[in-house]
DONUGU-393011 format. One record per residue (C-alpha): residue in three letters; residue number from 1; y, z, x. Coordinates in pm, 1 decimal. Each point is the difference from the previous one (the first is absolute). Layout:
BEGIN
<r><pator>ALA</pator><kolke>NUM</kolke><py>Y</py><pz>Z</pz><px>X</px></r>
...
END
This chain:
BEGIN
<r><pator>MET</pator><kolke>1</kolke><py>-1781.2</py><pz>1701.4</pz><px>1227.5</px></r>
<r><pator>LEU</pator><kolke>2</kolke><py>-81.1</py><pz>-324.2</pz><px>50.3</px></r>
<r><pator>ALA</pator><kolke>3</kolke><py>-22.8</py><pz>-185.6</pz><px>371.0</px></r>
<r><pator>SER</pator><kolke>4</kolke><py>312.5</py><pz>-183.9</pz><px>-88.9</px></r>
<r><pator>GLY</pator><kolke>5</kolke><py>161.9</py><pz>349.5</pz><px>-31.1</px></r>
<r><pator>ILE</pator><kolke>6</kolke><py>101.4</py><pz>-65.2</pz><px>-426.5</px></r>
<r><pator>SER</pator><kolke>7</kolke><py>-123.8</py><pz>257.1</pz><px>-206.9</px></r>
<r><pator>PRO</pator><kolke>8</kolke><py>-280.1</py><pz>-114.4</pz><px>-250.1</px></r>
<r><pator>ALA</pator><kolke>9</kolke><py>208.8</py><pz>166.2</pz><px>-290.9</px></r>
<r><pator>TYR</pator><kolke>10</kolke><py>251.8</py><pz>-336.5</pz><px>76.1</px></r>
<r><pator>ARG</pator><kolke>11</kolke><py>-124.3</py><pz>-337.7</pz><px>-17.0</px></r>
<r><pator>ARG</pator><kolke>12</kolke><py>275.5</py><pz>-297.8</pz><px>113.0</px></r>
<r><pator>LEU</pator><kolke>13</kolke><py>124.3</py><pz>-255.5</pz><px>-260.8</px></r>
<r><pator>GLY</pator><kolke>14</kolke><py>-294.8</py><pz>-239.3</pz><px>-92.1</px></r>
<r><pator>ASP</pator><kolke>15</kolke><py>-271.9</py><pz>206.1</pz><px>198.7</px></r>
<r><pator>GLN</pator><kolke>16</kolke><py>-320.7</py><pz>12.4</pz><px>-138.9</px></r>
<r><pator>SER</pator><kolke>17</kolke><py>-188.5</py><pz>58.2</pz><px>336.5</px></r>
<r><pator>TRP</pator><kolke>18</kolke><py>-36.8</py><pz>398.0</pz><px>-118.8</px></r>
<r><pator>GLN</pator><kolke>19</kolke><py>-318.4</py><pz>-157.8</pz><px>-232.6</px></r>
<r><pator>GLU</pator><kolke>20</kolke><py>-155.6</py><pz>-31.3</pz><px>314.7</px></r>
<r><pator>ARG</pator><kolke>21</kolke><py>-55.9</py><pz>370.3</pz><px>63.5</px></r>
<r><pator>ALA</pator><kolke>22</kolke><py>-53.0</py><pz>63.2</pz><px>-410.2</px></r>
<r><pator>ALA</pator><kolke>23</kolke><py>-300.4</py><pz>240.2</pz><px>-99.4</px></r>
<r><pator>CYS</pator><kolke>24</kolke><py>-72.6</py><pz>-242.2</pz><px>-231.4</px></r>
<r><pator>ARG</pator><kolke>25</kolke><py>-32.0</py><pz>-336.2</pz><px>199.3</px></r>
<r><pator>GLY</pator><kolke>26</kolke><py>-341.5</py><pz>21.3</pz><px>40.2</px></r>
<r><pator>ALA</pator><kolke>27</kolke><py>-83.9</py><pz>144.3</pz><px>-346.7</px></r>
<r><pator>ALA</pator><kolke>28</kolke><py>182.3</py><pz>-271.2</pz><px>-159.2</px></r>
<r><pator>THR</pator><kolke>29</kolke><py>-220.2</py><pz>-244.6</pz><px>146.9</px></r>
<r><pator>ASP</pator><kolke>30</kolke><py>-298.0</py><pz>161.0</pz><px>-160.1</px></r>
<r><pator>ASP</pator><kolke>31</kolke><py>145.4</py><pz>43.0</pz><px>-333.3</px></r>
<r><pator>PRO</pator><kolke>32</kolke><py>293.1</py><pz>-220.2</pz><px>-62.9</px></r>
<r><pator>ASP</pator><kolke>33</kolke><py>82.6</py><pz>178.0</pz><px>-324.3</px></r>
<r><pator>LEU</pator><kolke>34</kolke><py>-33.0</py><pz>371.4</pz><px>82.6</px></r>
<r><pator>PHE</pator><kolke>35</kolke><py>373.5</py><pz>5.6</pz><px>57.1</px></r>
<r><pator>PHE</pator><kolke>36</kolke><py>60.9</py><pz>-160.9</pz><px>-336.3</px></r>
<r><pator>PRO</pator><kolke>37</kolke><py>-196.6</py><pz>192.2</pz><px>-225.7</px></r>
<r><pator>ASP</pator><kolke>38</kolke><py>73.4</py><pz>6.1</pz><px>-362.6</px></r>
<r><pator>ALA</pator><kolke>39</kolke><py>177.1</py><pz>334.8</pz><px>-141.7</px></r>
<r><pator>ASP</pator><kolke>40</kolke><py>-295.8</py><pz>153.0</pz><px>-155.7</px></r>
<r><pator>HIS</pator><kolke>41</kolke><py>-235.2</py><pz>-18.0</pz><px>322.9</px></r>
<r><pator>ILE</pator><kolke>42</kolke><py>73.6</py><pz>321.6</pz><px>147.8</px></r>
<r><pator>LEU</pator><kolke>43</kolke><py>-306.4</py><pz>15.8</pz><px>230.0</px></r>
<r><pator>ARG</pator><kolke>44</kolke><py>112.9</py><pz>-314.7</pz><px>163.3</px></r>
<r><pator>ILE</pator><kolke>45</kolke><py>349.0</py><pz>120.3</pz><px>22.6</px></r>
<r><pator>THR</pator><kolke>46</kolke><py>-113.7</py><pz>308.6</pz><px>173.7</px></r>
<r><pator>GLU</pator><kolke>47</kolke><py>-180.7</py><pz>-220.5</pz><px>243.7</px></r>
<r><pator>ALA</pator><kolke>48</kolke><py>307.8</py><pz>-206.7</pz><px>83.9</px></r>
<r><pator>LYS</pator><kolke>49</kolke><py>213.2</py><pz>301.0</pz><px>65.6</px></r>
<r><pator>ARG</pator><kolke>50</kolke><py>-273.8</py><pz>181.2</pz><px>229.8</px></r>
<r><pator>TYR</pator><kolke>51</kolke><py>108.2</py><pz>-325.3</pz><px>229.9</px></r>
<r><pator>CYS</pator><kolke>52</kolke><py>372.7</py><pz>51.4</pz><px>-40.4</px></r>
<r><pator>ALA</pator><kolke>53</kolke><py>-49.5</py><pz>353.9</pz><px>82.8</px></r>
<r><pator>ARG</pator><kolke>54</kolke><py>-110.7</py><pz>-67.8</pz><px>333.7</px></r>
<r><pator>CYS</pator><kolke>55</kolke><py>223.8</py><pz>-299.9</pz><px>63.3</px></r>
<r><pator>PRO</pator><kolke>56</kolke><py>237.8</py><pz>-19.1</pz><px>300.7</px></r>
<r><pator>VAL</pator><kolke>57</kolke><py>241.5</py><pz>-210.5</pz><px>-161.6</px></r>
<r><pator>GLN</pator><kolke>58</kolke><py>7.6</py><pz>112.2</pz><px>-383.3</px></r>
<r><pator>GLN</pator><kolke>59</kolke><py>385.5</py><pz>110.6</pz><px>-26.6</px></r>
<r><pator>VAL</pator><kolke>60</kolke><py>57.0</py><pz>-353.6</pz><px>146.1</px></r>
<r><pator>CYS</pator><kolke>61</kolke><py>-262.3</py><pz>-151.7</pz><px>-242.6</px></r>
<r><pator>LEU</pator><kolke>62</kolke><py>191.9</py><pz>211.1</pz><px>-292.2</px></r>
<r><pator>ASP</pator><kolke>63</kolke><py>331.9</py><pz>-118.9</pz><px>142.7</px></r>
<r><pator>SER</pator><kolke>64</kolke><py>-86.4</py><pz>-345.3</pz><px>8.2</px></r>
<r><pator>ALA</pator><kolke>65</kolke><py>-155.0</py><pz>-7.9</pz><px>-350.1</px></r>
<r><pator>LEU</pator><kolke>66</kolke><py>339.8</py><pz>140.8</pz><px>-137.0</px></r>
<r><pator>GLU</pator><kolke>67</kolke><py>217.8</py><pz>-237.0</pz><px>213.8</px></r>
<r><pator>ASN</pator><kolke>68</kolke><py>-186.8</py><pz>-322.8</pz><px>-110.0</px></r>
<r><pator>ASN</pator><kolke>69</kolke><py>-50.2</py><pz>119.8</pz><px>-353.2</px></r>
<r><pator>ASP</pator><kolke>70</kolke><py>-376.5</py><pz>-11.2</pz><px>-19.1</px></r>
<r><pator>ARG</pator><kolke>71</kolke><py>-66.7</py><pz>167.4</pz><px>-333.9</px></r>
<r><pator>TYR</pator><kolke>72</kolke><py>-406.6</py><pz>-35.5</pz><px>-16.3</px></r>
<r><pator>GLY</pator><kolke>73</kolke><py>-295.7</py><pz>139.9</pz><px>216.7</px></r>
<r><pator>ILE</pator><kolke>74</kolke><py>-11.3</py><pz>350.3</pz><px>233.5</px></r>
<r><pator>TRP</pator><kolke>75</kolke><py>303.4</py><pz>-15.4</pz><px>243.5</px></r>
<r><pator>GLY</pator><kolke>76</kolke><py>98.4</py><pz>316.1</pz><px>232.0</px></r>
<r><pator>GLY</pator><kolke>77</kolke><py>-292.3</py><pz>187.5</pz><px>-176.1</px></r>
<r><pator>LEU</pator><kolke>78</kolke><py>164.1</py><pz>-30.0</pz><px>-342.5</px></r>
<r><pator>THR</pator><kolke>79</kolke><py>-90.0</py><pz>-191.9</pz><px>-271.0</px></r>
<r><pator>GLU</pator><kolke>80</kolke><py>242.1</py><pz>-221.7</pz><px>-220.2</px></r>
<r><pator>GLU</pator><kolke>81</kolke><py>82.4</py><pz>288.9</pz><px>-242.4</px></r>
<r><pator>GLU</pator><kolke>82</kolke><py>64.7</py><pz>251.8</pz><px>279.1</px></r>
<r><pator>ARG</pator><kolke>83</kolke><py>215.2</py><pz>-227.9</pz><px>181.5</px></r>
<r><pator>GLU</pator><kolke>84</kolke><py>189.5</py><pz>-136.1</pz><px>-315.8</px></r>
<r><pator>PRO</pator><kolke>85</kolke><py>296.6</py><pz>270.6</pz><px>27.1</px></r>
<r><pator>LEU</pator><kolke>86</kolke><py>57.3</py><pz>-76.9</pz><px>355.4</px></r>
<r><pator>HIS</pator><kolke>87</kolke><py>29.2</py><pz>-388.3</pz><px>-56.3</px></r>
<r><pator>ALA</pator><kolke>88</kolke><py>288.5</py><pz>139.8</pz><px>-255.3</px></r>
<r><pator>ASN</pator><kolke>89</kolke><py>174.0</py><pz>138.0</pz><px>244.2</px></r>
<r><pator>ILE</pator><kolke>90</kolke><py>-93.4</py><pz>-185.5</pz><px>324.6</px></r>
<r><pator>ASP</pator><kolke>91</kolke><py>364.7</py><pz>-87.9</pz><px>18.1</px></r>
<r><pator>ASN</pator><kolke>92</kolke><py>111.5</py><pz>328.7</pz><px>33.2</px></r>
<r><pator>ARG</pator><kolke>93</kolke><py>-202.7</py><pz>96.1</pz><px>220.3</px></r>
<r><pator>LEU</pator><kolke>94</kolke><py>157.3</py><pz>183.7</pz><px>286.6</px></r>
<r><pator>ASP</pator><kolke>95</kolke><py>-182.8</py><pz>89.3</pz><px>302.0</px></r>
<r><pator>TYR</pator><kolke>96</kolke><py>253.5</py><pz>117.1</pz><px>309.7</px></r>
<r><pator>ASP</pator><kolke>97</kolke><py>-274.2</py><pz>-54.4</pz><px>249.2</px></r>
<r><pator>ARG</pator><kolke>98</kolke><py>-13.0</py><pz>-356.7</pz><px>-91.4</px></r>
<r><pator>VAL</pator><kolke>99</kolke><py>373.9</py><pz>-6.8</pz><px>-2.2</px></r>
<r><pator>GLU</pator><kolke>100</kolke><py>-17.1</py><pz>131.4</pz><px>388.8</px></r>
<r><pator>ALA</pator><kolke>101</kolke><py>-269.1</py><pz>-244.2</pz><px>81.2</px></r>
<r><pator>THR</pator><kolke>102</kolke><py>253.8</py><pz>-285.5</pz><px>-115.3</px></r>
<r><pator>LEU</pator><kolke>103</kolke><py>263.4</py><pz>145.2</pz><px>210.6</px></r>
<r><pator>ALA</pator><kolke>104</kolke><py>-209.3</py><pz>31.5</pz><px>325.6</px></r>
<r><pator>GLY</pator><kolke>105</kolke><py>-91.9</py><pz>-369.8</pz><px>-46.1</px></r>
<r><pator>ARG</pator><kolke>106</kolke><py>-312.1</py><pz>-18.0</pz><px>-164.3</px></r>
<r><pator>ASP</pator><kolke>107</kolke><py>-23.8</py><pz>-285.4</pz><px>-276.6</px></r>
<r><pator>ILE</pator><kolke>108</kolke><py>-99.1</py><pz>188.0</pz><px>-291.5</px></r>
<r><pator>HIS</pator><kolke>109</kolke><py>-13.6</py><pz>-105.7</pz><px>-377.9</px></r>
<r><pator>LEU</pator><kolke>110</kolke><py>251.5</py><pz>227.1</pz><px>-173.8</px></r>
<r><pator>THR</pator><kolke>111</kolke><py>71.7</py><pz>37.4</pz><px>-389.6</px></r>
<r><pator>ASN</pator><kolke>112</kolke><py>378.5</py><pz>-32.3</pz><px>-103.5</px></r>
<r><pator>ALA</pator><kolke>113</kolke><py>68.4</py><pz>362.3</pz><px>30.1</px></r>
<r><pator>GLU</pator><kolke>114</kolke><py>-158.6</py><pz>4.9</pz><px>340.7</px></r>
<r><pator>ARG</pator><kolke>115</kolke><py>219.6</py><pz>-321.3</pz><px>113.7</px></r>
<r><pator>ARG</pator><kolke>116</kolke><py>322.6</py><pz>216.3</pz><px>-109.6</px></r>
<r><pator>ALA</pator><kolke>117</kolke><py>-90.9</py><pz>289.3</pz><px>166.6</px></r>
<r><pator>VAL</pator><kolke>118</kolke><py>-44.9</py><pz>-227.2</pz><px>315.6</px></r>
<r><pator>VAL</pator><kolke>119</kolke><py>384.4</py><pz>-102.1</pz><px>-48.3</px></r>
<r><pator>ARG</pator><kolke>120</kolke><py>140.7</py><pz>329.6</pz><px>-72.5</px></r>
<r><pator>THR</pator><kolke>121</kolke><py>-166.7</py><pz>113.6</pz><px>293.8</px></r>
<r><pator>ALA</pator><kolke>122</kolke><py>85.5</py><pz>-265.6</pz><px>238.7</px></r>
<r><pator>TYR</pator><kolke>123</kolke><py>389.5</py><pz>35.7</pz><px>-117.7</px></r>
<r><pator>ALA</pator><kolke>124</kolke><py>-51.4</py><pz>360.7</pz><px>74.6</px></r>
<r><pator>ARG</pator><kolke>125</kolke><py>-151.2</py><pz>-66.6</pz><px>349.9</px></r>
<r><pator>GLU</pator><kolke>126</kolke><py>250.7</py><pz>-292.0</pz><px>66.8</px></r>
<r><pator>VAL</pator><kolke>127</kolke><py>-296.2</py><pz>-259.7</pz><px>2.8</px></r>
<r><pator>SER</pator><kolke>128</kolke><py>169.3</py><pz>-322.3</pz><px>71.8</px></r>
<r><pator>THR</pator><kolke>129</kolke><py>56.3</py><pz>-286.6</pz><px>-228.0</px></r>
<r><pator>ASP</pator><kolke>130</kolke><py>-242.3</py><pz>-224.1</pz><px>141.5</px></r>
<r><pator>HIS</pator><kolke>131</kolke><py>-268.8</py><pz>256.0</pz><px>104.3</px></r>
<r><pator>LEU</pator><kolke>132</kolke><py>-20.9</py><pz>118.2</pz><px>-392.5</px></r>
<r><pator>ALA</pator><kolke>133</kolke><py>-20.9</py><pz>-403.6</pz><px>-67.8</px></r>
<r><pator>ARG</pator><kolke>134</kolke><py>-277.7</py><pz>-47.8</pz><px>193.5</px></r>
<r><pator>MET</pator><kolke>135</kolke><py>-170.9</py><pz>324.8</pz><px>-149.4</px></r>
<r><pator>LEU</pator><kolke>136</kolke><py>23.9</py><pz>-91.3</pz><px>-356.3</px></r>
<r><pator>LYS</pator><kolke>137</kolke><py>-33.8</py><pz>-400.6</pz><px>72.0</px></r>
<r><pator>ILE</pator><kolke>138</kolke><py>308.6</py><pz>-55.1</pz><px>-145.8</px></r>
<r><pator>SER</pator><kolke>139</kolke><py>369.0</py><pz>-164.9</pz><px>136.3</px></r>
<r><pator>GLU</pator><kolke>140</kolke><py>224.4</py><pz>144.6</pz><px>185.5</px></r>
<r><pator>ASP</pator><kolke>141</kolke><py>257.8</py><pz>-49.0</pz><px>-293.1</px></r>
<r><pator>HIS</pator><kolke>142</kolke><py>-251.0</py><pz>172.0</pz><px>-258.9</px></r>
<r><pator>ALA</pator><kolke>143</kolke><py>-45.8</py><pz>286.7</pz><px>259.0</px></r>
<r><pator>GLU</pator><kolke>144</kolke><py>422.1</py><pz>20.9</pz><px>40.0</px></r>
<r><pator>ARG</pator><kolke>145</kolke><py>18.6</py><pz>39.9</pz><px>-367.9</px></r>
<r><pator>LEU</pator><kolke>146</kolke><py>-260.8</py><pz>277.7</pz><px>-37.2</px></r>
<r><pator>LEU</pator><kolke>147</kolke><py>144.5</py><pz>196.0</pz><px>300.8</px></r>
<r><pator>ARG</pator><kolke>148</kolke><py>323.8</py><pz>-51.6</pz><px>-168.0</px></r>
<r><pator>ARG</pator><kolke>149</kolke><py>-116.3</py><pz>126.4</pz><px>-348.0</px></r>
<r><pator>ALA</pator><kolke>150</kolke><py>-175.3</py><pz>279.0</pz><px>202.7</px></r>
<r><pator>SER</pator><kolke>151</kolke><py>322.5</py><pz>102.9</pz><px>139.3</px></r>
<r><pator>ARG</pator><kolke>152</kolke><py>178.6</py><pz>14.7</pz><px>-339.3</px></r>
<r><pator>GLU</pator><kolke>153</kolke><py>-281.9</py><pz>194.7</pz><px>-137.0</px></r>
<r><pator>ALA</pator><kolke>154</kolke><py>30.9</py><pz>233.8</pz><px>264.1</px></r>
<r><pator>SER</pator><kolke>155</kolke><py>344.8</py><pz>4.1</pz><px>-25.0</px></r>
<r><pator>HIS</pator><kolke>156</kolke><py>-29.3</py><pz>98.2</pz><px>-376.0</px></r>
<r><pator>ARG</pator><kolke>157</kolke><py>-261.4</py><pz>301.6</pz><px>107.1</px></r>
<r><pator>ARG</pator><kolke>158</kolke><py>253.4</py><pz>185.2</pz><px>196.6</px></r>
<r><pator>LEU</pator><kolke>159</kolke><py>283.7</py><pz>-54.0</pz><px>-231.3</px></r>
<r><pator>ALA</pator><kolke>160</kolke><py>-217.7</py><pz>151.1</pz><px>-296.1</px></r>
<r><pator>GLU</pator><kolke>161</kolke><py>-130.3</py><pz>274.8</pz><px>238.6</px></r>
<r><pator>ALA</pator><kolke>162</kolke><py>382.9</py><pz>99.1</pz><px>123.2</px></r>
<r><pator>ALA</pator><kolke>163</kolke><py>176.7</py><pz>-40.6</pz><px>-378.4</px></r>
<r><pator>PRO</pator><kolke>164</kolke><py>-0.6</py><pz>341.4</pz><px>-166.4</px></r>
<r><pator>ILE</pator><kolke>165</kolke><py>-160.3</py><pz>31.3</pz><px>-362.5</px></r>
<r><pator>ARG</pator><kolke>166</kolke><py>309.1</py><pz>75.3</pz><px>-236.1</px></r>
<r><pator>PRO</pator><kolke>167</kolke><py>-80.2</py><pz>152.9</pz><px>-311.4</px></r>
<r><pator>TYR</pator><kolke>168</kolke><py>207.3</py><pz>-70.7</pz><px>-320.1</px></r>
<r><pator>PRO</pator><kolke>169</kolke><py>305.1</py><pz>240.2</pz><px>-31.8</px></r>
<r><pator>HIS</pator><kolke>170</kolke><py>-104.4</py><pz>89.8</pz><px>-335.5</px></r>
<r><pator>THR</pator><kolke>171</kolke><py>-184.4</py><pz>287.1</pz><px>-76.7</px></r>
<r><pator>ASP</pator><kolke>172</kolke><py>-297.8</py><pz>-127.3</pz><px>-140.8</px></r>
<r><pator>ALA</pator><kolke>173</kolke><py>-34.5</py><pz>-260.5</pz><px>271.7</px></r>
<r><pator>SER</pator><kolke>174</kolke><py>1.4</py><pz>-324.2</pz><px>-204.1</px></r>
<r><pator>PRO</pator><kolke>175</kolke><py>252.8</py><pz>-269.1</pz><px>62.6</px></r>
<r><pator>PRO</pator><kolke>176</kolke><py>324.4</py><pz>-29.9</pz><px>-173.4</px></r>
<r><pator>SER</pator><kolke>177</kolke><py>10.5</py><pz>-173.2</pz><px>-323.8</px></r>
<r><pator>LEU</pator><kolke>178</kolke><py>132.5</py><pz>-392.9</pz><px>-33.2</px></r>
<r><pator>GLY</pator><kolke>179</kolke><py>76.1</py><pz>15.4</pz><px>-358.6</px></r>
<r><pator>ARG</pator><kolke>180</kolke><py>350.0</py><pz>135.2</pz><px>-135.4</px></r>
<r><pator>ALA</pator><kolke>181</kolke><py>35.0</py><pz>380.2</pz><px>-106.9</px></r>
<r><pator>ALA</pator><kolke>182</kolke><py>-2.4</py><pz>74.0</pz><px>-345.8</px></r>
END
């Protein structure tokens, strides 16, 4: 936990101060190419990853690389190739700790999936429109539309859960024929 009370696993929007605590900070000055090796330089990759393994901000570094679409170099202990599948799925990341941290008032970079989860949770907890707008840095009108949508989605879920499943009355459980009988 940092002195500010914010877990080092979360960074504020636009915040790059985590780099001051990175294990690679001194190493990058000695050898600026250490964290940008060619894919076939296994010894350099291994050396760079050793710094990452003892880094107090390794997860923040990885999140930053993914959120900023940094495709080159070693970030968060992963090479370009190792990060590729993570880059492809970053918009689908759904970390409920990040959602809860946002609801607690922390200014965290969220994925699209996490933003939707914040809205659904805000609706369920009856968070005010203006508070949701401040959390997501959107207009109150937009926040109101998002909460209305969350309300409709919750109603649809309740209806779907309450509706009994009715099998077709035919013995083979297939739908009735729409054609004319021969």
